[in-house]
C-alpha positions in Angstrom: 8.4 0.2 -19.3 5.3 1.0 -17.3 5.6 0.3 -13.6 3.6 -2.6 -12.3 0.4 -2.0 -10.5 0.3 -5.5 -8.9 3.3 -7.6 -8.1 3.3 -11.2 -6.9 6.6 -12.7 -5.8 7.3 -16.3 -4.7 3.7 -16.9 -3.8 2.9 -20.2 -2.1 -0.7 -21.0 -1.2 -2.8 -24.0 -0.1 -6.4 -25.0 -0.4 -7.0 -27.1 2.7 -4.0 -29.3 3.3 -2.9 -29.3 -0.4 -0.3 -26.9 -1.6 -1.6 -25.6 -4.9 0.8 -22.7 -5.8 4.5 -23.3 -5.7 6.3 -20.0 -5.9 4.3 -17.8 -8.4 5.9 -14.6 -9.8 3.5 -12.4 -11.7 3.0 -8.7 -12.5 0.1 -6.7 -13.9 0.5 -3.3 -15.3 -2.0 -0.4 -15.3 -4.7 -0.6 -17.9 -3.7 -4.0 -19.3 -5.5 -7.2 -19.8 -3.4 -10.1 -18.5 -4.7 -13.6 -19.3 -3.8 -16.7 -17.4 -4.3 -20.0 -19.2 -3.5 -23.6 -18.5 -5.1 -27.0 -18.0 -7.7 -27.8 -15.3 -6.1 -28.2 -11.9 -3.1 -25.9 -12.7 -4.0 -23.5 -9.8 -5.4 -20.6 -11.8 -8.5 -20.0 -9.7 -6.4 -20.4 -6.5 -4.0 -17.7 -7.8 -6.9 -15.3 -8.2 -8.3 -16.2 -4.8 -4.9 -15.7 -3.1 -4.5 -12.3 -4.7 -8.1 -11.4 -3.5 -7.4 -12.5 0.0 -9.7 -15.5 -0.1 -6.9 -18.1 0.3 -4.0 -17.2 2.7 -0.5 -17.0 1.4 1.9 -19.5 3.0 4.9 -17.7 1.7 5.7 -15.0 -0.8 4.6 -11.4 -1.2 1.8 -9.5 -2.9 2.0 -5.7 -3.4 -0.6 -3.3 -4.9 1.0 -0.1 -6.2 3.9 -0.8 -3.9 1.8 -1.4 -0.8 2.1 -4.9 0.8 -1.3 -6.7 0.9 -0.1 -10.2 1.7 -2.3 -11.7 4.4 -5.0 -9.0 4.4 -8.6 -10.4 4.6 -10.7 -10.3 1.4 -12.8 -7.3 2.6 -9.6 -5.2 3.1 -8.3 -6.2 -0.3 -11.6 -5.0 -1.9 -11.4 -1.7 -0.1 -7.9 -1.2 -1.6 -9.1 -1.8 -5.1 -9.1 -5.5 -6.1 -12.4 -7.1 -7.0 -12.9 -10.8 -7.7 -15.6 -12.0 -10.1 -15.8 -15.7 -9.2 -16.2 -18.7 -11.3 -19.8 -19.8 -12.0 -21.0 -16.2 -11.2 -22.5 -16.8 -7.7 -25.7 -15.0 -8.5 -28.5 -15.3 -5.9 -31.9 -16.4 -7.2 -33.9 -14.3 -4.7 -32.1 -10.9 -5.3 -33.0 -8.5 -8.1 -30.4 -7.2 -10.6 -30.3 -3.9 -8.8 -29.8 -5.5 -5.4 -26.9 -7.5 -6.7 -25.3 -4.4 -8.1 -25.7 -2.5 -4.8 -24.3 -5.4 -3.0 -21.1 -5.0 -5.0 -20.6 -1.6 -3.3 -21.5 -2.9 0.2 -18.2 -1.6 1.7 -19.2 2.0 0.8 -22.9 1.8 1.0 -23.6 2.9 4.6 -21.4 5.9 4.4 -22.0 6.9 0.8 -25.4 5.5 -0.1 -26.4 8.0 -2.7 -23.0 7.7 -4.4 -23.2 3.9 -4.6 -26.7 4.1 -6.0 -25.5 6.5 -8.7 -22.6 4.2 -9.5 -25.1 1.6 -10.8 -25.0 3.6 -14.1 -21.4 2.3 -14.8 -22.3 -1.4 -15.2 -25.6 -0.5 -16.9 -23.6 1.6 -19.4 -21.2 -1.3 -20.0 -24.0 -3.8 -20.3 -27.2 -1.9 -21.2 -29.2 -5.2 -20.8 -28.8 -4.8 -17.0 -30.9 -1.6 -17.1 -33.7 -3.4 -18.8 -33.5 -6.3 -16.3 -33.2 -3.9 -13.3 -36.1 -5.5 -11.3 -35.7 -9.1 -12.5 -34.6 -11.8 -10.0 -31.1 -13.2 -10.5 -32.5 -16.7 -10.8 -34.6 -15.8 -13.8 -31.7 -14.6 -15.9 -29.9 -16.5 -18.7 -26.3 -17.6 -18.2 -25.0 -14.6 -20.3 -27.1 -12.2 -18.3 -25.9 -13.6 -15.0 -22.3 -13.2 -16.2 -22.9 -9.6 -17.1 -24.5 -9.1 -13.7 -21.5 -10.7 -11.9 -19.0 -8.5 -13.8 -21.2 -5.4 -13.1 -21.3 -6.3 -9.4 -17.5 -6.5 -9.4 -17.3 -3.1 -11.0 -19.4 -1.6 -8.2 -16.5 -1.9 -5.9 -14.7 0.7 -8.0 -11.7 -1.6 -8.5 -8.3 -0.7 -9.9 -7.9 -4.4 -10.7 -10.7 -6.7 -11.8 -10.0 -10.5 -11.3 -12.2 -12.5 -13.7 -12.4 -16.3 -13.2 -13.7 -18.2 -16.3 -16.2 -15.5 -17.5 -17.0 -17.4 -20.7 -17.9 -20.7 -18.9 -21.0 -22.2 -20.5 -21.7 -19.2 -22.7 -22.3 -19.0 -26.5 -19.8 -17.3 -28.8 -21.9 -14.1 -29.3 -22.2 -13.5 -25.5 -18.5 -14.2 -25.1 -17.7 -11.7 -27.8 -19.9 -9.1 -26.1 -18.1 -9.6 -22.8 -14.6 -9.4 -24.4 -15.5 -6.1 -26.1 -16.8 -4.8 -22.8 -13.5 -5.6 -21.1 -11.6 -3.8 -23.8 -13.9 -0.7 -23.4 -13.4 -0.8 -19.6 -9.6 -0.8 -19.8 -9.6 2.0 -22.4 -12.2 4.2 -20.8 -11.6 3.6 -17.1 -7.9 2.5 -17.1 -9.0 -0.7 -15.5 -6.5 -3.5 -15.1 -8.0 -7.0 -15.8 -6.5 -10.3 -14.8 -8.4 -13.0 -16.7 -8.4 -16.7 -16.0 -9.9 -18.4 -19.1 -10.4 -21.8 -20.5 -11.5 -20.3 -23.8 -7.9 -19.7 -24.9 -8.9 -18.2 -28.3 -11.0 -15.5 -26.6 -8.1 -14.9 -24.1 -5.6 -14.6 -26.9 -7.8 -12.2 -28.8 -8.2 -9.7 -26.0 -5.1 -10.0 -23.8 -2.0 -7.7 -23.9 0.0 -10.5 -22.2 -0.5 -14.1 -21.4 0.9 -16.4 -18.7 0.7 -20.2 -18.9 0.2 -22.1 -15.7 0.9 -25.8 -15.1 0.9 -27.7 -11.8 0.9 -24.6 -9.7 3.7 -22.8 -11.5 3.9 -20.3 -14.4 5.9 -22.0 -17.1 5.6 -19.4 -20.0 4.7 -15.8 -20.4 4.6 -13.2 -23.2 2.4 -11.5 -25.7 -0.2 -13.5 -27.5 2.0 -13.3 -30.7 5.0 -14.6 -28.8 3.2 -17.5 -27.3 1.6 -18.4 -30.6 5.1 -18.7 -32.1 6.2 -21.0 -29.2 6.6 -24.7 -30.2 3.7 -26.7 -28.7 1.5 -23.8 -27.4 -0.5 -23.6 -30.6 -1.0 -27.4 -30.8 -1.8 -27.8 -27.1 -4.3 -24.9 -26.7 -5.4 -23.5 -30.0 -5.5 -26.2 -32.8 -4.3 -26.0 -36.4 -4.9 -22.9 -38.5 -5.5 -20.5 -35.6 -4.3 -17.0 -36.1 -4.7 -13.9 -33.9 -7.2 -11.5 -35.4 -5.5 -8.2 -36.3 
């Protein structure tokens, strides 16, 4: 079995005074897409934020390639190779597409300015539309274009692990399909590990290697999409009748 790139053990985390995560155990392997699904309020976004250093761990341990990163601030976690693409994209209306992408490499920019500028070619290669929109302001983009930009900005950190929070939110099926295909190309071409929180369970099942189901701050099930599809109740609760995984 492939060794884990990321390991989360017994993770407890709060948002404000409320404990949201109650002892999470999770692992992500090199080059895989791991989807996390579950109802609203299950703690999925908090889990990504805790891994990224946005929310402090109250207990437990997070390691990246065997190195403890529990308690490190978000900027240190980014430097070590974990990049978070937040829910609702957080695109600034007054910055151009290129400025957003350069901002994603901010931690390298002052020492390696020419290198960061050259790195813009990676997200533009994954999402060619970004090249055409290079000088457009973020506020003038469609929802799908903003999501491509947010993912591209995350890639500019040169991550080993990309954390994606609800990338299909508010987007049409064609754009969702384009993003799903882009994620698959990234992990195949770049060896990128993706941890994907997704309400669009059909899209998550179609692209993920493994899936974890969260409820009330705990992971209650995990397995391959096929294994979860065969589990009593999962299909009815999340996918509806007649759904099959595309082969």
